[in-house]
N, C-alpha and C positions, 0 to 999 in steps of 0.2 A: 209495747201495746198500750193504747190509751184505754181508759175505762169505758169509753164508748164502744170498744170492741167486745167488752164483756156483756154482750146482749144477745139473747137468742137461746137456741138449744145447743148445748155442748154434750156430746155423748161420752159417758164413762165407759170406755171400750173394754170389752172382755178380752182375755188372752186365749185364743184357741190353742189347744195342745194336741199332739198326736195321741193315738189311742191309749198308749201306756203312760202318758204324761211326762215322758222323758225329755221332750223338746217342744218348742213352739211350732205349731203348724203354720208356717209362713204363708202358704198359698191361701189358707182360710183367712188369715189376718189381712192379707192384701185385699181380698174380696170384701171383707167387712168394712175396711176403711173406705174403699171405693163406693160401697153402698151407702155409707153415711154422707159422703159428699154429694152423691147423686140425689140423696134424699133432702138436701138443702140445709144440713145442720151448719151452725155458725162455727162450731169448734169441736175438737177431738181431745179427749182426756185419757191418754194412755198411762198405765202403771199406777192407777188408783186402787181403791178397794175392790172394785168390780173386776180389775185385771189380776186379782190375786197377787198383788205386789209383794207381800211378805214371802211368797214362795219362789219369786223370780231371782235368779242369780244376778250379780252386778252386770255381767256381760249381756245377759238376756235383756235387762232393763235398758242398757245403753243401745242395743240393737233395735229394740222396739221403738224407742224414742226417735232414733235416727231414721228408721224406716217410715215412721208416721210422718215426720217432717218431709221426707223425700216424696212420699205418696201424696201428701196434701198439696205441695207445690204452691202454697199461698192461697189455695182455694178455701181453706178453713184454718182457723187458728189452732195451734197446738199448745195445750196447757198440760205439761208433764207432771205426773205425780212423783215427788221426790222426797216426801217426808218419812220420818221414822222416829223412834224414841231415842235416837242418838243424834245430838246436835251436829257432831263432827261428820257423821255419815250423811246427814241431811244436806250439809253444806257441800260436801264432795259430790253428791248426786245432783244437786241443783246446778253446780258449776258445769258438770258434764252435760246436763240437759241443755243449758244455754249454748255450750260449745257445739252441741248437735243441731242447734237451730230452733229450739223451742221458743215460742213467743212468750211464755210465762211458765212458772212452776207453781205447783199446788203442794202446800206442806200441811200435813195432818198434825194436830196437836199430839205431843208425845204420849203414847199409850203405855200402859203397864207401870211406868215409873211414877205416875201420879204426881207430877210437879205442882207446886203452889202457883197462884196467879203470877207472883213475881218470877217464878221459874219459867212459866209460859212466856212472859214478856221477854225474859232474858234469851230464851230460845229463839224467839222471833227476831230480837235485836241482832243476835250473832249471825243469823242467816241473812237478814236484810243488809247488814254491813259487809257481808262476804260476797254478795252477788249484786250485779248492777241491774238485772232485769226485773220485770214485774213479778210480784208474789201474790198468789191467792191463798189465803188461809182456809183451813178446813176444820170446821167445828163439828164433831160427831161424837158427843159424849156417850152415846149408847155403845160405841165400840172402844173408846179410849179410856173411859172412867174418869175423865177430866173435862170440864166445860170451860171454854174461853168466855169469861163473863163479859157482858157488854162494856163495862167500864175499863176492862183490860184491853179489849179491842179498840176502844176509843183512844187509849194511850198509845197503842201501837200505830194507829193510823195517823195520829198527830205527829209522831216522832219520825216515822220512816216513810218517805215519799214513794218508795217502790212497793209498799203494801197497798195494793190497789183493789182487792176484792176478797170476798168471803163465800165459800160454799157452806151454806147453813143447813146442816142436817141435825139440828137440835130437836126436830119434830115439835116445834113450838112456834106458832105464828107470833106470839108475844115477843119472842126474841127478835124477830125481824122488825117488828114495830119499834122496838127500843133503839135499834141502830140505824133506822131509815134516815135519820137526820144527818148522817155523816157526810152527805153532800155529793156533788157531781163527780168528783174524782174517785169515788169509792163505790164499787158495784157489789150487789148481793145476788147470789145465784142460789136457787132452791137446790137442796141436796136430797130431796125426796119427791119423786114423781107425783105422788098423790096429793102433795101440797103445793104444786106449782102455781095454780091459779090463786089460791088463798095468799101465798107469799107475794106473788106479783101484784095483788090488789093493794098491798101495803108497802110496796117499794122495791121488791126484787125485780131484776131485769132479765131473768131467764132461769134456766135449769141446767144442772149437770145430771143427765138422765141415764138411767139403766134401761128403761123401756125403749129408748131410741135405738138401741142396738137392733131391735126387731122392727120398730115402726118409726124410722127417723123422720119421714115426711109428716106423719100424723102428729108427732110431738112438736115438731118445728111449727106446724100450723097453729097449734094451741098457743104457743109462745108468741108467734107473729100477730095473732088476733088480739092478744092481751096488749102487746106493745102498741098496736094501732088503736087501742081503746074500744075495740069491738067486743065488749065483755060478755054479752049474752051468747054470742056465737062461740066464744072461747070457753065459757062455762059449759055449754052443751057438749062441745067436743071433748072437753076434759072429763066430764062425768061419764062419757062413754068409755073412756080409757081407764077410769079408776078401778073397775074390776080386774083389768089386766095388771095394773100397777100392784094391786093387792096380791094377786096370785103370784107375781114375780118375787114377792117377799114372804111367801107362805112357808118357805124353808130357807136355810141360810144362803144368802146371795154370795156368789153368782150362780149357784147350781140351777135355780129355776130358769134364769135367762139363757143359760147354756142349753138346758133341756128344750126350751122353746126354739132356739136357733137350730138345734139338731133336728127337731120335728119338722122344720121348714127346709131342711137340707143344706143349711149353711155351714155346718161344722159338726164334729162329734161333741158329746156332752161331758168329756173328761174334765175333771177338776183335780187339783193336786191336794194331797193330804196336808192338813187334817180335815179338809172338806171331803165330802162324798157326793156322788151323783144323786139327783133328786129321786125320792122314793117312787115306786110304781103308782101308788095311790095319788101322790102329789102330781105326777105327770098326767094321770088321767083327768084330774080336776083342772089342771093348767090348760091342757089341750081343749077341754070343753069350753073354757073361758075364751081362749083364742079363737076357736071356731065360731062362738057366739058373736064376738067382736067383728070378725071378718065376714059374718053373714053366711057361713057355710051351712 
C-alpha cells in the first residue's frame, strides 16, 4: 500500500458478539462491513481497540481479518490491528495478517510494560524487519501509559521504509504539528473523531473512526471535504458530529458505539469482560444525541 492510500475515513470496526459473548456474531459482522463499504469509507480496521482485541482469541482474530479481506474484495483497504505488549506475539500476528491478505498492519505501542523510548524503537525495529508489508504505528498514551515521542517516531520513519503511517490518538494537536514535516511517504491519521478536522488542518490525511461504525457516509464526507480544501463545509459538518463523537466516549469504548448500533437494529450491545454494557442513563443520553443529530 502506498501512503497515498492512507487517506480518507478508515473505520475502527467493532466486533459484534452473540448475546452471551461466547462467540463472534458473524452475520452482524458481515452486515457491518458491507454497510461501511456502501457508506464510502476508504478503509477498514479490524482487531483494534474498538474491536476489543485483547478479548479475542488468536483464532477469532485470524478469522476476523480473513473475513474482512474477503468481504472487502479490494473495495476498501484493510489495516489489521496486530499489536500487543509482546513483540513476539505482535510479529506473529502481523505475519498472519499479511498472509490473510491485509493491506497493512497497525501496531499499538506496548502497553502495561512501559518500555523506554529505546524500547519502543526496538519493538518497531523488530516488527519492521520481520514483515515486508506496510506498518501503521498507533500512539495512544491514554491507554498504553507510554507515548511514542516525535523524535522517536522520526528515527523509526528514517530507518524503516515500511513504517508508513501513524494513528495519532495523543489527543494533542501539537503532536501532529510536530511530525507533519515527515513528508509525502508518511501519513498521519487522526485517532480521535472529535479532532479529525483540527488534525487534518495541520497535516493529517484522514481518520481511523469509531463514529463511522454508525455514520460511515457522514464521517467520510467530512474527510473528503477537508481533503478537497472545502474547509468551511467540512467544519460545519464536523461540528454537527462532535456531540455524537463526545457521547460515544462518555463511557469506556466500545460500549457506547455498540449501544448506538443496537439501538438502530444493527447488532446487540454485548461486550466482553472486563467491559460492561453502557449504563441505562448513558444510553438515554446517547440516544437523545443521536436523535437530535438525525433530526428525529
